[in-house]
C-alpha positions as CSV (number, residue, x, y, z in Angstrom):
1,M,-15.3,-26.8,49.2
2,L,-12.7,-24.2,49.9
3,K,-10.2,-26.3,48.0
4,T,-12.2,-26.1,44.8
5,I,-13.1,-22.4,45.1
6,A,-9.7,-21.1,45.9
7,P,-8.1,-22.0,42.5
8,L,-11.1,-20.6,40.7
9,V,-10.8,-17.3,42.5
10,G,-7.1,-17.2,41.9
11,A,-7.5,-17.7,38.2
12,A,-10.2,-15.0,38.0
13,L,-7.9,-12.5,39.8
14,L,-5.1,-13.4,37.5
15,A,-7.2,-12.9,34.4
16,A,-8.6,-9.6,35.7
17,S,-5.1,-8.3,36.6
18,T,-4.0,-8.4,33.0
19,V,-6.7,-6.1,31.7
20,P,-5.1,-2.8,32.9
21,Y,-2.0,-3.7,30.9
22,A,-3.8,-4.0,27.6
23,Q,-3.1,-1.2,25.2
24,A,-5.7,0.4,23.0
25,P,-4.7,1.9,19.7
26,Q,-3.9,5.6,19.8
27,P,-6.2,7.5,17.5
28,D,-4.1,10.7,17.7
29,A,-0.9,9.1,16.4
30,P,-1.5,8.3,12.7
31,A,2.0,9.4,11.8
32,Q,3.6,6.5,13.6
33,T,1.3,3.8,12.1
34,Q,1.1,5.3,8.6
35,Q,4.3,5.1,6.5
36,R,5.0,7.7,4.0
37,R,5.8,6.5,0.5
38,F,8.3,9.3,0.0
39,D,10.6,10.1,2.9
40,C,11.9,13.5,2.0
41,S,13.9,13.8,5.3
42,K,16.6,11.7,3.8
43,A,16.7,13.5,0.4
44,K,19.6,15.8,-0.6
45,D,17.2,18.7,-0.9
46,P,14.2,18.0,1.4
47,K,12.4,21.2,0.4
48,A,12.5,20.3,-3.3
49,C,11.4,16.8,-2.5
50,E,8.4,18.1,-0.6
51,E,7.5,20.3,-3.5
52,R,7.7,17.3,-6.0
53,V,5.6,15.2,-3.7
54,A,3.0,17.9,-3.4
55,K,2.9,18.4,-7.2
56,M,2.5,14.6,-7.7
57,R,-0.4,14.5,-5.2
58,A,-2.1,17.4,-6.9
59,A,-1.7,15.8,-10.3
60,H,-3.1,12.5,-9.0
61,A,-6.1,14.3,-7.4
62,K,-6.8,16.1,-10.6
63,A,-6.7,12.8,-12.6
64,R,-8.9,11.1,-10.0
65,Q,-11.4,13.8,-10.3
66,A,-11.4,13.7,-14.1
67,C,-11.9,9.9,-14.1
68,E,-14.5,9.7,-11.3
69,G,-17.5,7.5,-12.0
70,K,-15.9,5.3,-14.7
71,A,-15.7,1.5,-14.7
72,A,-12.5,-0.2,-13.4
73,G,-10.7,-0.9,-16.7
74,E,-11.8,2.4,-18.3
75,R,-10.9,4.2,-15.1
76,R,-7.3,2.8,-15.2
77,D,-6.9,3.9,-18.8
78,C,-8.3,7.3,-18.0
79,M,-6.0,7.7,-15.0
80,R,-3.0,6.7,-17.1
81,R,-3.9,9.2,-19.9
82,E,-4.5,12.1,-17.4
83,L,-1.3,11.5,-15.5
84,C,0.8,11.1,-18.6
85,A,-0.7,14.3,-20.1
86,Q,0.6,16.2,-17.0
87,S,4.1,14.7,-17.2
88,K,7.2,16.3,-18.8
89,D,7.3,13.8,-21.6
90,P,3.8,12.3,-22.3
91,A,5.0,9.9,-25.1
92,Q,7.7,8.4,-22.8
93,C,5.1,8.1,-20.0
94,E,2.6,6.3,-22.3
95,A,5.4,3.9,-23.4
96,R,6.4,3.1,-19.9
97,A,2.8,2.6,-18.8
98,K,2.2,0.1,-21.7
99,Q,5.4,-1.7,-20.7
100,M,4.3,-2.0,-17.1
101,A,0.8,-3.2,-18.3
102,E,2.5,-5.9,-20.3
103,R,4.6,-7.0,-17.3
104,R,1.5,-7.1,-15.2
105,A,-0.3,-9.2,-17.7
106,Q,2.7,-11.7,-17.9
107,L,2.8,-11.9,-14.1
108,R,-0.9,-12.6,-14.0
109,E,-0.6,-15.3,-16.6
110,A,2.4,-16.9,-14.9
111,C,0.8,-16.9,-11.4
112,K,-2.8,-17.6,-12.2
113,D,-4.6,-20.3,-10.2
114,K,-2.4,-19.7,-7.2
115,T,-3.4,-18.2,-3.9
116,G,-1.9,-17.2,-0.6
117,D,1.8,-17.9,0.1
118,E,2.1,-19.8,-3.2
119,L,1.0,-16.7,-5.1
120,R,3.4,-14.4,-3.2
121,S,6.3,-16.7,-3.8
122,C,5.4,-16.9,-7.5
123,I,5.2,-13.1,-7.8
124,R,8.5,-12.8,-6.0
125,A,10.1,-15.4,-8.3
126,Q,8.8,-13.7,-11.4
127,R,10.1,-10.3,-10.3
128,Q,13.5,-11.8,-9.5
129,S,13.7,-13.5,-12.9
130,R,13.1,-10.1,-14.6
131,K,16.0,-8.4,-12.7
132,K,18.5,-10.9,-13.9
């Protein structure tokens, strides 16, 4: 009987000894897990970069507030109009937005009916073919 209980007790002790080494996520460290889209620390003028980022965030918040409560497609168009209205050259912004929408539509058409890894590789291939 001792021969059958000893391995079970050993396995239970081994399993229990690994629990103290498990690491829980740190809630007070969001800066490490969240990546910034714009890293101003590497810019030539970090202060000016921070100001531009703050200005872009304010413009986006204003546009989001103006387009709140609209349906998906209508909201996308509203956001584009609001953000382009706040840009230096609204006409150029609108033209670029239309060009990006066309690219997005072509990408969807080329990669429709694909999912998972196949979809990711299709998107990657489509983007690479545009760069050439």
